[in-house]
C-alpha positions as CSV (number, residue, x, y, z in Angstrom):
1,M,72.0,129.9,19.3
2,D,75.0,130.1,17.0
3,R,74.8,133.4,15.0
4,R,75.5,131.5,11.9
5,D,71.8,130.5,11.9
6,R,71.0,134.2,11.4
7,H,72.9,134.0,8.1
8,G,70.9,131.0,6.8
9,A,73.2,128.2,7.9
10,G,70.4,126.7,10.0
11,V,67.0,125.6,8.8
12,S,64.9,126.9,11.7
13,G,66.5,130.3,12.4
14,E,66.1,131.9,15.8
15,L,62.9,131.7,17.9
16,D,61.7,134.9,19.5
17,H,58.3,136.0,20.9
18,F,56.2,139.2,21.0
19,S,52.8,140.3,22.4
20,G,50.0,140.4,19.8
21,H,46.7,142.1,20.2
22,G,45.3,141.8,23.7
23,G,48.6,140.4,25.0
24,T,48.5,137.0,23.2
25,R,52.0,135.5,23.1
26,L,53.0,135.0,19.5
27,A,56.1,133.1,18.2
28,L,58.5,134.9,15.8
29,H,61.1,133.0,13.7
30,R,64.0,135.1,12.5
31,M,66.7,134.3,10.0
32,G,69.5,136.4,8.4
33,E,70.7,139.9,8.9
34,G,69.9,143.0,6.7
35,A,66.9,144.7,5.3
36,P,63.7,143.3,7.0
37,V,61.2,141.1,5.2
38,V,58.1,140.0,7.1
39,L,56.3,136.9,5.9
40,L,53.0,135.5,7.0
41,H,52.0,131.9,6.5
42,G,48.8,130.3,5.5
43,L,45.8,128.8,7.3
44,F,46.4,125.7,9.5
45,S,50.1,126.1,8.7
46,D,53.0,127.8,10.4
47,A,56.3,129.6,9.6
48,N,58.2,126.4,9.5
49,T,56.0,124.7,6.9
50,N,55.6,127.7,4.6
51,W,58.9,129.5,4.8
52,L,61.6,127.4,6.5
53,K,61.1,123.8,5.7
54,F,61.5,124.1,1.9
55,G,64.2,126.8,1.9
56,T,62.2,129.9,0.9
57,A,63.5,132.0,3.8
58,K,67.1,130.8,3.2
59,R,66.9,132.0,-0.5
60,I,65.7,135.4,0.6
61,V,68.4,135.6,3.3
62,E,71.0,134.8,0.7
63,R,70.0,138.1,-1.1
64,G,70.9,140.1,2.0
65,Y,67.7,140.3,4.0
66,E,66.6,139.4,7.5
67,V,63.4,137.3,7.3
68,L,60.8,137.7,10.1
69,M,58.2,135.0,10.2
70,P,55.5,135.0,13.0
71,D,53.3,132.0,13.7
72,L,49.9,133.5,13.5
73,R,47.7,133.3,16.6
74,A,46.2,129.8,17.0
75,H,49.0,128.4,14.8
76,G,52.4,126.9,15.3
77,Q,54.1,127.8,18.5
78,S,51.9,130.8,19.2
79,E,49.1,130.9,21.8
80,A,45.7,129.7,20.8
81,P,43.3,131.3,23.3
82,H,39.8,129.9,23.6
83,D,38.3,133.2,24.8
84,R,36.1,134.7,22.1
85,A,37.3,138.2,23.2
86,A,40.7,137.3,21.8
87,Y,39.2,137.2,18.2
88,P,37.9,140.7,17.2
89,D,37.5,141.5,13.6
90,D,40.7,141.5,11.6
91,V,42.7,140.4,14.6
92,L,45.5,139.1,12.4
93,V,46.0,142.6,11.0
94,A,46.1,143.9,14.6
95,D,48.8,141.3,15.4
96,L,50.8,142.4,12.4
97,H,50.7,146.0,13.6
98,C,51.9,144.7,17.0
99,L,54.9,143.0,15.3
100,V,55.8,146.1,13.3
101,D,55.6,148.2,16.5
102,H,57.5,145.7,18.6
103,L,60.4,145.6,16.1
104,R,60.1,149.3,15.3
105,L,60.2,148.4,11.6
106,D,60.5,151.2,9.0
107,G,61.1,150.6,5.3
108,F,60.3,146.9,5.4
109,D,59.0,144.5,2.7
110,L,55.9,142.4,3.5
111,G,54.6,139.1,2.1
112,G,52.1,136.4,2.8
113,F,50.8,133.1,1.4
114,S,47.1,132.3,1.2
115,L,45.6,133.5,4.6
116,G,48.9,135.4,5.1
117,A,48.4,137.0,1.7
118,R,44.9,138.0,2.6
119,T,46.1,139.5,5.9
120,V,48.9,141.6,4.3
121,V,46.4,143.0,1.8
122,R,43.9,143.8,4.5
123,A,46.7,145.5,6.5
124,V,47.7,147.7,3.6
125,V,44.0,148.6,2.9
126,E,43.7,149.6,6.5
127,G,46.8,151.9,6.4
128,L,50.0,149.9,6.8
129,Q,52.7,151.0,4.4
130,P,55.4,148.5,3.6
131,R,57.9,149.2,0.9
132,R,56.8,146.3,-1.3
133,L,54.3,143.5,-1.1
134,V,54.4,139.8,-2.0
135,I,50.9,138.3,-2.4
136,A,51.3,134.5,-2.8
137,G,48.6,131.8,-3.4
138,M,45.9,134.4,-3.7
139,G,43.5,135.5,-6.4
140,L,40.9,138.3,-6.6
141,S,37.9,136.2,-5.4
142,G,39.9,135.0,-2.4
143,L,39.8,138.6,-1.2
144,S,36.4,139.7,-2.4
145,G,34.6,136.4,-1.7
146,W,36.4,135.4,1.5
147,D,33.1,134.6,3.4
148,N,32.5,131.5,1.1
149,R,36.1,130.3,1.6
150,A,35.9,130.7,5.4
151,A,32.6,128.8,5.4
152,F,34.3,125.8,3.7
153,F,36.9,125.6,6.5
154,I,34.4,126.1,9.3
155,D,32.4,123.3,7.9
156,A,35.5,121.1,7.8
157,I,36.1,121.9,11.4
158,D,32.5,121.1,12.4
159,R,32.5,117.8,10.5
160,F,36.1,116.9,11.4
161,D,35.2,113.4,12.8
162,E,32.7,112.6,10.0
163,I,34.8,113.4,6.9
164,R,36.0,110.5,4.9
165,H,38.1,110.0,1.7
166,G,36.3,111.6,-1.3
167,D,34.7,114.4,0.7
168,P,35.7,117.8,-0.7
169,A,36.9,118.7,2.8
170,Y,39.1,115.6,3.2
171,F,42.4,117.3,2.4
172,A,41.7,120.2,4.8
173,R,40.9,117.6,7.5
174,S,44.1,115.7,6.8
175,F,46.2,118.9,6.9
176,M,44.6,120.0,10.2
177,K,45.4,116.6,11.7
178,T,49.0,116.6,10.5
179,Q,49.5,120.2,11.8
180,K,47.8,119.3,15.1
181,V,45.5,122.4,14.6
182,D,43.6,123.7,17.6
183,R,40.1,123.6,15.9
184,I,38.3,125.6,18.6
185,A,40.7,128.5,18.3
186,N,40.8,128.3,14.5
187,R,37.0,128.3,14.2
188,M,36.9,131.5,16.1
189,L,39.7,133.0,14.1
190,L,38.0,132.2,10.8
191,Q,35.0,134.3,11.9
192,T,37.2,137.4,12.3
193,M,37.8,137.9,8.6
194,R,35.7,139.9,6.2
195,D,35.5,140.3,2.4
196,T,37.7,143.0,0.8
197,D,35.9,145.3,-1.6
198,P,37.9,145.2,-4.9
199,A,37.6,149.0,-5.0
200,D,39.7,149.2,-1.9
201,L,42.6,147.6,-3.7
202,A,43.3,151.0,-5.2
203,K,44.9,151.7,-1.8
204,V,47.6,149.1,-2.5
205,T,49.9,151.4,-4.3
206,M,53.3,149.9,-3.6
207,P,55.0,147.5,-6.0
208,C,53.4,144.0,-5.7
209,A,54.3,140.5,-6.9
210,V,51.3,138.2,-7.1
211,V,53.0,134.8,-7.0
212,C,50.8,131.8,-7.7
213,G,51.0,128.2,-8.9
214,T,49.8,127.6,-12.4
215,E,47.4,124.9,-11.1
216,D,46.3,127.0,-8.1
217,Q,42.7,128.3,-8.4
218,D,41.9,127.8,-4.7
219,N,41.5,131.6,-4.2
220,G,40.5,132.6,-7.7
221,S,42.6,134.1,-10.5
222,A,46.0,135.5,-9.6
223,Q,46.1,137.3,-12.9
224,E,42.8,139.1,-12.2
225,L,44.2,140.2,-8.9
226,A,47.4,141.5,-10.5
227,D,45.3,143.4,-13.1
228,V,43.3,145.2,-10.5
229,L,46.2,146.3,-8.3
230,P,47.8,149.6,-9.3
231,D,51.4,148.4,-9.5
232,A,51.6,144.6,-9.7
233,V,53.1,141.8,-11.7
234,H,51.8,138.2,-11.9
235,V,54.6,135.6,-11.3
236,A,53.4,132.1,-12.3
237,I,55.2,129.2,-10.8
238,P,54.6,125.4,-11.0
239,G,52.2,123.6,-8.8
240,T,48.9,123.6,-7.0
241,H,47.9,125.7,-4.0
242,M,49.8,123.4,-1.6
243,S,52.5,121.8,-3.8
244,S,53.7,125.2,-5.1
245,V,55.0,126.1,-1.6
246,A,57.2,123.0,-1.5
247,K,58.9,123.7,-4.8
248,P,62.2,125.6,-5.1
249,D,60.5,127.8,-7.7
250,F,58.4,129.4,-5.0
251,G,61.4,130.8,-3.0
252,R,63.4,131.7,-6.1
253,A,60.5,133.7,-7.5
254,I,60.1,135.7,-4.3
255,A,63.9,136.2,-3.8
256,D,64.4,137.2,-7.5
257,W,61.6,139.7,-7.4
258,L,62.9,141.3,-4.2
259,G,66.4,141.3,-5.7
260,D,69.7,141.9,-3.8
261,A,69.1,144.1,-0.7
262,A,72.4,145.9,-1.3
263,T,71.1,147.2,-4.6
264,T,67.6,148.0,-3.4
265,P,67.8,151.0,-1.2
266,I,65.2,151.3,1.6
267,A,63.0,154.3,1.1
């Protein structure tokens, strides 16, 4: 691939792979050169849909960063094993650790949208220490009341062929169909996630940006989450949970908060 894609000239970046927990082969999209920023996408989505398609990664690259975007297991171009042993508790956190180890990252920034946001918070609570954290499309109850959210999506998977227009799960079904989601693998993945005790958020001590659409209450209140975190700002952008990701405001908000890599020394 032409190295110009590493500087943001392309829309898809470079495609690489690494071994996640248990040896699962996971896809890694890379764009740009410079200080590393790892971004995790949302449920039923992929790196292309959340970070590449609407220019978010490109905006960050333009500030002097390399953006590293894995497809989570059972998503995108990553493997989707049907063996239940491939889905231990917090397996996405384990996969993130595998990525950090694979790239030998040190002094990196970390961000995620929706399920990705939940994963990065869980990873920090469990000991990962990125330099800064971007938590997008997430509120306090999306962390502390995850079991209820997971139950909604498991129900949508179980009733996939029965759901009709007007059903609360209709949009989730439509998105799964568009994304060609492996429902067997994702059902097992949804059962690996646990609630996060709000008291544990005291461990998230690095600077955080809680970026969320003004019409997005899918995962609770972003402002409440920012208020609980030790060092966080709430950045409101236009849109709902899904539409906010497709707006240029999303990428600009993240890139502006990160600032220029050249003037933000890595600790």
